[in-house]
KEROTOR-187525 format. One record per residue (C-alpha): x, y, z; residue number from 1. Coordinates in Angstrom, 2 decimals, padded with zeros to 5 digits. Layout:
<nodes>
- xx/yy/zz/num
- X/Y/Z/NUM;
...
</nodes>
This chain:
<nodes>
- xx/yy/zz/num
- 000.00/-000.01/000.02/1;
- 002.80/002.45/000.76/2;
- 004.08/002.08/-002.83/3;
- 000.72/002.99/-004.24/4;
- 000.40/006.03/-001.94/5;
- 003.81/007.23/-003.01/6;
- 002.88/006.67/-006.67/7;
- -000.42/008.57/-006.23/8;
- 001.41/011.38/-004.40/9;
- 003.82/011.64/-007.33/10;
- 000.96/011.59/-009.85/11;
- -000.88/014.36/-007.93/12;
- 002.09/016.56/-008.50/13;
- 001.67/015.99/-012.23/14;
- -002.03/016.76/-012.37/15;
- -003.13/018.85/-015.30/16;
- -000.96/017.17/-017.87/17;
- -002.50/018.00/-021.21/18;
- -004.40/015.06/-022.69/19;
- -005.00/015.23/-026.38/20;
- -007.04/012.03/-026.34/21;
- -010.11/013.58/-024.72/22;
- -012.21/016.15/-026.61/23;
- -015.73/017.29/-027.15/24;
- -016.46/014.67/-029.78/25;
- -016.05/011.99/-027.09/26;
- -019.36/013.14/-025.47/27;
- -022.40/011.80/-027.25/28;
- -025.11/014.13/-026.01/29;
- -028.48/014.92/-027.57/30;
- -029.27/018.47/-028.68/31;
- -032.87/018.09/-027.40/32;
- -031.60/017.26/-023.90/33;
- -029.25/020.21/-024.06/34;
- -032.11/022.53/-025.05/35;
- -034.11/021.27/-022.06/36;
- -031.17/022.00/-019.71/37;
- -030.62/025.36/-021.31/38;
- -034.20/026.27/-020.37/39;
- -034.28/024.61/-016.95/40;
- -030.85/024.42/-015.37/41;
- -028.29/026.62/-017.06/42;
- -029.40/030.09/-015.95/43;
- -027.13/029.74/-012.87/44;
- -024.32/027.88/-014.56/45;
- -020.85/029.40/-014.53/46;
- -020.73/029.07/-018.29/47;
- -024.16/030.70/-018.74/48;
- -024.89/032.80/-021.75/49;
- -027.45/032.82/-024.42/50;
- -024.70/032.57/-027.02/51;
- -023.34/029.38/-025.58/52;
- -023.97/026.20/-027.51/53;
- -023.57/022.50/-026.68/54;
- -019.96/022.39/-027.80/55;
- -019.04/025.39/-025.51/56;
- -020.34/023.46/-022.53/57;
- -018.61/020.28/-023.62/58;
- -015.37/022.15/-024.01/59;
- -015.61/023.61/-020.49/60;
- -016.46/020.20/-019.09/61;
- -013.51/018.51/-020.85/62;
- -011.09/021.33/-019.88/63;
- -012.06/020.87/-016.21/64;
- -011.58/017.11/-016.37/65;
- -008.19/017.52/-018.01/66;
- -006.98/019.45/-014.95/67;
- -007.13/016.16/-013.02/68;
- -005.50/013.89/-015.55/69;
- -002.23/012.38/-014.50/70;
- 000.27/010.41/-016.56/71;
- -000.78/008.14/-019.32/72;
- -004.36/009.35/-019.55/73;
- -005.19/008.29/-016.03/74;
- -007.36/010.19/-013.61/75;
- -007.21/010.11/-009.85/76;
- -010.70/009.87/-008.25/77;
- -012.12/009.68/-004.76/78;
- -015.06/007.92/-003.19/79;
- -016.24/007.86/000.46/80;
- -018.31/005.09/001.85/81;
- -019.71/004.24/005.27/82;
- -019.71/000.65/006.43/83;
- -019.26/-001.15/009.76/84;
- -015.90/-002.67/008.79/85;
- -013.49/-002.32/005.85/86;
- -014.21/-005.96/004.95/87;
- -017.75/-004.96/003.98/88;
- -016.49/-002.79/001.13/89;
- -017.70/-004.53/-002.01/90;
- -016.01/-004.65/-005.37/91;
- -016.45/-003.12/-007.85/92;
- -016.69/000.05/-005.81/93;
- -019.53/001.63/-007.75/94;
- -020.11/004.42/-010.15/95;
- -020.20/007.53/-007.93/96;
- -016.82/009.29/-007.68/97;
- -015.33/012.80/-007.26/98;
- -012.31/014.30/-008.88/99;
- -011.71/016.53/-005.78/100;
- -010.76/014.84/-002.57/101;
- -012.59/017.44/-000.46/102;
- -015.81/016.86/-002.38/103;
- -015.66/013.09/-001.94/104;
- -017.15/013.11/001.52/105;
- -020.73/013.82/000.49/106;
- -022.86/011.13/002.16/107;
- -026.66/011.25/002.56/108;
- -026.65/010.55/006.30/109;
- -030.44/011.13/006.57/110;
- -031.11/007.90/004.67/111;
- -028.77/005.69/006.74/112;
- -030.14/003.74/009.64/113;
- -027.93/003.98/012.70/114;
- -025.12/006.02/011.23/115;
- -023.27/006.11/014.56/116;
- -022.38/002.41/014.04/117;
- -020.54/003.08/010.79/118;
- -016.93/003.86/009.91/119;
- -016.16/006.13/007.01/120;
- -013.53/005.07/004.45/121;
- -012.06/006.96/001.52/122;
- -011.09/005.06/-001.61/123;
- -008.42/006.80/-003.63/124;
- -008.29/005.25/-007.11/125;
- -006.56/005.48/-010.42/126;
- -008.87/005.03/-013.43/127;
- -008.21/005.20/-017.12/128;
- -009.97/008.07/-018.84/129;
- -011.97/005.62/-020.95/130;
- -013.54/004.30/-017.70/131;
- -015.48/007.51/-017.26/132;
- -019.16/007.53/-018.31/133;
- -018.81/010.81/-020.14/134;
- -022.52/011.21/-021.04/135;
- -023.77/010.78/-017.42/136;
- -020.89/012.88/-016.03/137;
- -021.61/015.63/-018.53/138;
- -025.32/015.55/-017.53/139;
- -024.35/016.09/-013.86/140;
- -022.17/018.95/-014.98/141;
- -025.08/020.59/-016.80/142;
- -027.36/020.15/-013.76/143;
- -025.03/021.29/-011.00/144;
- -021.94/022.82/-012.52/145;
- -019.42/020.61/-010.69/146;
- -020.73/021.70/-007.28/147;
- -019.72/018.30/-005.94/148;
- -017.08/017.50/-008.53/149;
- -019.06/014.44/-009.53/150;
- -017.85/011.89/-012.07/151;
- -019.59/008.72/-013.05/152;
- -017.58/005.60/-013.84/153;
- -018.92/002.91/-016.19/154;
- -020.74/000.22/-014.30/155;
- -018.67/-002.75/-013.24/156;
- -015.27/-001.02/-013.79/157;
- -012.57/-001.50/-011.20/158;
- -009.76/001.03/-010.86/159;
- -006.25/000.06/-011.99/160;
- -004.83/000.82/-008.57/161;
- -006.43/002.00/-005.32/162;
- -006.04/002.29/-001.64/163;
- -008.56/002.49/001.20/164;
- -008.13/004.64/004.28/165;
- -010.32/005.09/007.35/166;
- -011.19/008.71/007.88/167;
</nodes>
């Protein structure tokens, strides 16, 4: 585990490496859905403007994601889960991730029975860019403008490397 932590620490220092393999054409998103969001959700978006089109929002989304890419088109993501014991953490780890460590601690405690019996663990994981569900992640971006730095991973995908820490 120490080796992986050192590797991730080194990769964090390299964040923002320009990735030419990720661009707006990688996001398959319907114009009708975008028009809906433009009317319903985008008035408060940081990229708001009547002159903005779908490709403008895609570019902003991709540019933000690229800030978190580390070597070899990998991205470092975080997920926090609450379980009684680390042995209860199931694999694959699920689709809900964050590209900012500080935003990974969003847990809906109101829907958890007896939360005082649970321990909180953070999974720090290294994924390949192709593991990101770009369509669903882009949808979240349109709805909440990265307020929780949310990224969706394709169902069933396991990270290439990871470590788990109790927090």
